[in-house]
N, C-alpha and C positions, 0 to 999 in steps of 0.2 A: 504494500500500500504506500502511496506517496507520503513522504514525511510532512508535506504542507497541508494534508487534509486528514482531519480526525473525525470519527463518528462515535467517539466514546460517550458523548453526552448530548443532551439537547434533543430537538425534534428528530434530527437525523438518526441519532442513537435509538430513539424509540422505534423508528421505522425498521432499523436493522434487526433489532433484537426482540421486538414484541409483536411483529406481524408474521403471518405465515407466507405472505407473498414475497417473491424475489425482489430485492432492492439493489439497484446498481447505480453508481455515480461515475460519470465519464467527463473527461475534459481533454481537449486538444487531441481527440481521436484515440484516447486510451482510457481504460478503466482505472479509476483511482480507488474505488471501493466496491466490494462484492459480498453481499450478505450470505449467511449460511443457507438460506432458502434458495438463493441463486445457484449455489453449488449443487443442491439437489435437483433443481430444475434443468440446468444446462449441462450437468456432468463435468464441471470444471471447477477446481478449487480456487479459493480467493487468491492464493499465492500465484497460481498459474495465470489467473485472469489479469492480475495487476502487474505481472512481470513484463517489463517492456520487451523482453526477448521472446516472449511467447508469440508464435505465428498464429494469430487468430483466424486468418484465412484458411489455414489447414484444419483448425478445430471446427469452425462453423461452415466452411465451404461456401456454397451459394447463399446460405442463410445469414451470412454476416451483414450483408447490405440491408436485409430486412430488419435485423436486430438493431443496427444503427438508426434506421428510420423510426423504430419504436422508441428508442431512447430520446431522439430529438423531438418527435411530434406525437407520440402515443398512438393509440389505435389497436388494430389486430394484425397478426401476421403468423405465418407458419415458419418455424425456425428449425433448421437442421442442427441438432445438438451433438455434443461429443458422444462417441460410441455409436453413431449412426441412428439414434432415435430421432423422432420428429415430434415437435410440440406446437400446439396452437396457443399463442400467447396474446393476452389482452393487456395493454400498458397505459398507464397515466404518467405523463412526463411534464416537468417544469424546470425552469432555470433558476439557479440560486443566485441571489444578488441582482443588481440592476443591469449588469452588463451581459449582453447576449453571449459573450465569449466566456462567461463564467461556467462553473460546473453544471452539469445537467443531471437531475435525479429522475429515475424511472422506477415506478412500482409496477411489477409485472405479475399478472395472475395467470396461472396455467388453466386454460379452458379447454384443453384437449378432450377430456372426458365428456364435458358438456356438449362440445361441438360434435364429437363422434356419436354421442347419444342422440342428438337431434337428427344428424344425418342418417343414423341407423334407423330411427323411427320413420323417417321419410322413405328410406329404401324398403322397409318392411310394409309400409302402407301401399307403396306402389306394387310391391310383390303380391300383396293380398288381392289387389285389383286384377293383376295378371292371372292369378290362380282361378279367378271366377270366369275368365274369358278363354283360357287356354285349354283345349280339349285333350291334348296329348300329355300323358303322365310322364313320358320320357323327357319332354321339353320342360315340364314343370320341375322335375327333380334336378335336371341339369342347371336350371336357373337358380335353384336353391343352393347347389354346390358352388356356383360362381359367387352368389351373394355371401356365402359363409367366408370365402377367401377375402372378399373385398371388405366386409364389415369388421373382421378381426385383424386385417392387415397380415394375414398368414401367408406363408410360403406355399403351402399346399392345402387342399381341401378335398374331402371325399364323402360319399354317401353310400351306405350299404342297405339294401332291402333284403329281408329274409322271408322265407315261407313259414308255414305254421310251426315248423321246428326251427328255433332260432339258430340252430347249427348249420342250416342249409341256406347258403347265400343265393339270392335270386338275381340281384343286380349289384354292380359295383361301378359307380360313376365317380370321376375325380377330375380336379383341375390341377394338373401337373404334367410335366413332359411325359409323353406316352412311353418312351424308352425306359423310364424309371420304374415301370411296373411290369410284372410278368403277364403273360396272356391269360393264365388261369385265374379263377376267382379266388380271393383270399378265404381262409378258414376263420370262423368266428371263435377264436380261442385267445387266451392270454389277455392282453390289454384291450383288444377289440371286444372281448366278451364281457368285460367288467361293466360298461354302461348298460348292456342288455340284461345282465344278471341282476344288477342292483337297481335297474330302472332309474338311475340318477346320473347327473353329470359327473364326469371325471376330468379333473384338471391336474396335470403333472408337469412340473417345471423342466424335468429332464428324464426321459424314459431310459436312458442308458444306465444300466445297472439296476433298474427297477425290478422288484421280485416278479412282477407279472409282465415283464417286458418281452413277451413272446406273442406270436400271432400276427405280427407285422409281416407282410410278404418278404421272402428272402431277398428278392430284388425290389428295392424301394429307395426313395430319396433319403438322404441322411436326415434323421429326425432327432430333435432334442425335446422341445416342449410339445405337449399334446393336450388337446381339449376335445372331448367327445360327449355327445348327448344322445340319449335314446329317442327314437321316434315312436310315439304311442298314439294309437287310435282307440280312445277309451282305455280299456284294460288290455287291449291287444297290442303286442309288440310287433312292429312292422319293419324296424330298421334302426339305423344309427347315423348320425351326422358328426363328422370329425374335421378338425383343422390341426395343422402341425407347422412348426418352424424348424429351420435348420439350426445346427449348433452355432452359438454366437449371437443368435437373434433373441430379442426379448421374450420372456415367458408371457403367457396369457394372464389377464387380470380378471377382476370381477365383472367389468363391463363386457369383456369378450364372452365371459360365461353367460351373462344375461342375454346378449345378442344371439349366441348360438342356441340357447334354450328356446328363444322365441322363433328362431329359424326352424328348429326341429318341430315346433308346433305348427309352423306353416307347412312343413313336410307332411305332417299328419293330416292337415287340412287338405293338402293336394291329393293324398291317397283317398281320403274320405270323399272328396268331390268327384274324383274319377270313379270311385266305387259306386257312388250314387248315380252318376251318369250311366255307368254300365248296367246297374240294376234297372234304371229307367228304360234303357234300350232293350234289356232282356224282357221287361214287362211288355213293351211294345211288340217285340218279336213274338212273344207268347200269345199276345192278343191276335196278332196276325195269323199265327199258326192255328189258333182255335178257329178263326173265321175261315181260313183256307181249307183246313181239314174238314170243318163242318160242311162247307160247300162241296168238297170232294165226296164225302160220305153220302150226301143226299143226291149228288148229281146222277149216279147210276140208277137208283130207283125212280128218280124224276124222269130220266130219259126213257126208262122202260115204260112208265105210264104214258109219257108223251108219244112214244112210238105206237103203242096199242090204240091210243085215242086217235092218232092220225090214221091208223088202219081202219078203225070204225068209221071215221068221218069220210074217208075216201072210198071205202068198199063196203060200207054198211049194208046196203040192199043185197049185195052179192054173198054176204057171209051167212053160213048156216048157223042154226041155233047153237050147235056144239062149238063152232069157232067164236061166236059171240061170248058164250060162257067162258071159254078159255081166255079171251081178251079181258073180260071183266075180272076173272080170278087173278090174272097177272097184275091188273091195276090195283086190286085189293091187296095183294102181296106187297106191291111197291109202297102202298100207303102204310101198311103195317110196319114195313121196314123203316120208313121215315119216322114213324111214331116211336119205335123201339130205340132208334138212334137219339131221338129227343129226350126220351126218358132215361137212357143209360149213360148219356154223355157222348158228345160228338168228337172229342179230341183223343182221349187216351184209350188204348185197347184195354179190355178187361185184364185184371192182374192175373198172374200165374197162380193157380190154386196150389195148395199144399199137397193135394192128392189128385193129380190129373186122372181123368177117367178114360176107359176104353171107348174108342169110337169104331163102330162097325163100318167097313167099307161098303157093305150092302146098303147102308144108309147114305154114305157119301155119294155113291154113284147116282141115285135119283136126285139128290140135292144138286149135284153138278149138272145133270141133264136139265133140271128145272132152271138153273142159272142160265144155261145156254138158250133155253126156250124163252126166258124173259128178256134176254139181251138181243135176241134175233131182230126185233123191230127197230132197234137202235141203228143197226147197219144191215138192212135187208139185202144189200148187194154182197154180203160176206156170208159164206157158209160156215156154221158152227158145228163141230163134231166132237163127240165124247167117245173115248176108247179106253176101256178097262182091260188091261192085258191079263192073260191067265195067271201070270206071276204075281198079280196084285194080292197083298195079304188080306186076310179076313178082317183084321182089326189093327188098330195102332193106338198109341197113347197120346192123347191130346184133348182138344176142346172143339166140338163140332161147330160152335159159333165162330171161333177163330179161323177154322179151316174154311168156312164159307167166306169170311172176310178176305182171307188171302186169295182164294180162287177168284172172287169177284173183282178184286183189284188187278190181278194178273190178266184175267180174261178181258176186262174193260180196257186195259192198256193195249192188249193185242188187237182188239176190235177197232180201237181208235186209229192204230197205225197200219192196219191191213189195207192193201190196195183193193179196189173193186174186183169182184169175180174171183176172189181167192178164198182160201179155207183157213180157219183157225181151229186147231185140234188140241183137245185136252186129253192127256193120257195119264192114267194112274197105274203104277207098277211098284214092285219091290226093288229097293236098291240097297243091298247089304242089310244092315240092321234098321233101315228106315223105309217108310212108304214115300214114294216120290210122285209129285204131280208136275207134269210138263205141259206148258202152254206154248204152242208153236204157231207162228204166223209165217206168211209167205211175203213179208214186206221187204223193204230195202236193206234191212240189217242195220247194225250199229257199228260205227267206226271203232277200231280197237282203242283209240285214244280216249274214247268216251265211256267205254264199257265199265271201267272201274268206278265210275261216278254215278251211274244211273240210279243206284239205291240211296243216294244222298238226299237229305231233305231239301226240297225246293229246286233240285237240279232238273233242268230240262235240256234235252239234246238239241243240237244245232238245227236238226231237221224240224223238230217240233216248233222251234221259234220261227224259222224261216217260213214254214207252212201255216203259221198262226193257228196251230192246233190248240183246242181248249185244254186247260189243265194248269196246275200250280206246282207240279213236280213233287207231289206227295203220295201218289198211289203206290209206287214201288217201295218208297220209304216205309209206308204203313205196312205193306206186305212183309217187308223184312222184320219190322218190329214185332208183328204178330207171330211170325214163324219162330223168332228167337224166344218169345214168351213160352212157346211149347217145346223149347229145347231143340229146335230144328235149324236149318240153314236155307238160304236162298242163293241163287246164282243165275248165270245166263251163258248161253252159247250162241254166238252170232258171227256171221261172215257177210260182208257187204254184198248185196245183190242176191243173197241166198236165204234170207229170212232170219228170224230169231226165235230161240227157245228160252223162255224163263222157267225156272224150276224151283220148287220148294220141297224140302224133305221134313218129315216128322218121325220121331223115333217109334219103333215097333214096341209092342209089349214084351217085357222080359218075364222070366219065371217068377220074379218077386212082385210084379205089378198086379194089382187087383182092381176090383171095381166093375160095375156093370156097364153095359153099353150105353153110350150117351147119344141119344137121338133127338136132342133138342137143338133147334136152330135159332 
C-alpha cells in the first residue's frame, strides 16, 4: 500500500473493515488500497494489487479496462478475475477531495449470483414455453441438456433416461465433443446411480478418489466437479440430468444446484407432456379403430342384405316362393348378425376361454356353405365353392363363433379382390396337428414385397388403393387376431398373376382335451 495513503481510521476505514462489499482506492492508474473483501472477490491479495510491479493486464486480461471504468464512473460490468473466474460487479464510485486527479474510491458489490438467477429464470420461462409447443421428446430433452450446460457454466452436460428398471438406460444425450464418449450406452452404477437411488441431488467438488467414483464411461472427458439431479414424474423415476467441469475449473455452488433441480423438473414436464400427447393420440387411434372395425364388422352382413334386396327388387316377379324365402332368411340372418355385433361389442374379439370346446367339422361345413350362400349376392359374377376334403378331421379345439368370424373375413376379402367370372374356393382339411381352412381366389396375386404386411392393422395393398376398393385394412388383421385367440396361425401363399390362398389353422383335439361339441354360432 502506498505510504501516503492510510485507511486505518475514519470513513474510509469503516468502508474497508465493516462492509462486506469490495472497496478499492486507485490513483494515477494504480491501486493504492485493496480491502479484504476485494481479495475474495477478485482473487488477488492486497499486496499483489498495490504492488507497482504486478502486471494487472495479465491478472485481469480483457476485464481490466472494464474494472477501471467501474472505479472511475461506477455502474455494472463483467470482470474476468484471477484464476479464470468471471464476476458481474455493480460499483458506486466517487473522488476524494476537490481535485479530479485525487484518489478514487469504488465500493463494489458482487451481483453474479443475482444476475445468473435472473437470467436463469428467464431461460427457464422460455424453456417452459418451448416445452408446450415442441412435439418431439428428443428435441425437448436435447434443449434441456444445452440449457443445463449454459445455466451452470459447465464444461459438459448430459441427460440419461431409463426404462422401468433404473439399471437399463434408454437414452443418453450430452453436450460435449462426440469423440469423448464411447458408442455404447453408459451403465447406471456408481456415481451415476446415486441420484437415482437417493432421488436427490448430488453435488461433488471432485469425483477423483470419491468412494462411488465408478460408473462414468471408461472413455469420457476429464471430470472433477459433478452435479446431478434425478428426473421424477410423480413417484416414477425416468432419468437423470448431470453437469460436470474439468479439473481446475470451479466447483458447482448452491445456485447451480437450484438451477439444475429446476431443469430436471422441466425434464419431467417434457416427459409428462409427451406422454400425455401420446396417450391422446392413442385414444384417438383407438376411437378410430373402434369406428373402422365396427364398420368392417357390419359391412359384410349389410352387403348380404343389400344384395338379396337388390335381387328381390330386380327379379321379384320371377322368383319362386322357395327363392323368396331363402332371400328373406338371409336378410334375417344378416340382421341378427348386426344385432349380435351391437350387443357383444364391435371392436374386440371374444376373449380366449379357459377351456376351449370341441367344434365338430360337420357343423362347420354347413356354416361355411351358408356363409358362401349369403355372400353370393355381394358378387354374383364370382362363383363361391366349398370343398371339405376326406382328410378333414371330425372335430378341433376352438370356438365356433370365432371360426365363423375368421372365415367371413377371409372369404369377404377374397370376394372383394376376385376378378369377374372367377371362382373363390374354401377348402377344409387336416394339416398335421391342426385343421386348416384355405380360401383361394383367382385374382392378380400379391407382390412379394407386400405379403409380409397384409395382416397388419390398417394396411392396404397398393392395388386396393389404386383401384379404390372399399375397406380400412382391418379384415385380415381381425382374422389373424381371432385365429391367434384359438391358438392357431394364419398365412398366405401368392404369386403375381396366379391368385392367392389365405389360410388359417386351428389346433386339433388332443387326448387331454375334453368338452362337448360347440354348435353355437
